[in-house]
N, C-alpha and C positions, 0 to 999 in steps of 0.2 A: 504494500500500500504506500502511496506517496504522500507528500505533505498536504496536498489539497484535500485528500480524503480525511486525514487525521485532524487537520486544523480548521477546515471550513465545512466539510460535509457532515461530519458527526455532530459538531455543535449546532449546525443548522437543523438537523433532525430533532434534536432536543427542543429547539424553539418551535418547530412545526408541531410537535406532539403537544406542547403546552397550548398552542392556539387551537388545536383540534379539540382538546379536552375543554378548554374555556368556552368554545362556541358550540359545544354539544347541547342539544335541547335538554331541559330539565327532566323531561319525561323518560329519557334514556337512562341516565345514571342517578338521578335524584340530585337535589340541590347541595346537600351536605357532602355527599360522596364526590361529586364533581369539584366542589370547592377544595376539599381536602387533597384530592389528586393534583389539582392545579398548584396548590401551595407546596406540596411535596416536590413536584417537578421544579418549581421555581427555587426551592431551597437547595435541591441537588445542583441545579444550574448555577446558583450563586456560589456554592462551595467550590464547584469546579472552576468557576471564573476566578475566584480568589486564588486557587492553586495555580492556574495558568498565568495569572498576573505575577505571582511570586516567581515562577520559573522564568517568565519573560524578563522580569526585572533583574534577576540574577544573570541572565544571559546578556542583557544590555550592559551591566556593570563589567562583565568580562570582555566586552567588545565583540560579542558574537553577532554576526550579521544575520543569522537565522532566527534571532529572537523576535523579529517582527511577526513571525507566524504565531507565536504564543500570544502576542498582543491582539492579533486578529481573532484568535479563539476567545480571548477574554471579552472582547467587544460583542461577539455573537452570543456568548453565554449570558451576558447581562440583559439581553432583550426580554426574556421572560420575567425578570424581576421588575424592570421598568413597566412592562405591560400589567403586571399584577398591581403595582402601585397606582397606575392610571385607572385600572378597572375597579379598584376598591374605592 
């Protein structure tokens, strides 16, 4: 697997799953279940974003030119958290 798959596609899938869960009708999952799943996905995404930001920051301090991929992953992984704040 290449960098695009690891750093762009997989975090994008997490964001898409969040939006699919958040826009699912209440009749399908129920209000509480749907909300808890959305919060769980946003929490996991936030923790992953924090981890990728730390790895990216360490790479930038070392002068690694490849660290920008970790920053891109962090930005994508922040999207569910921002959406959750806006929707709440």
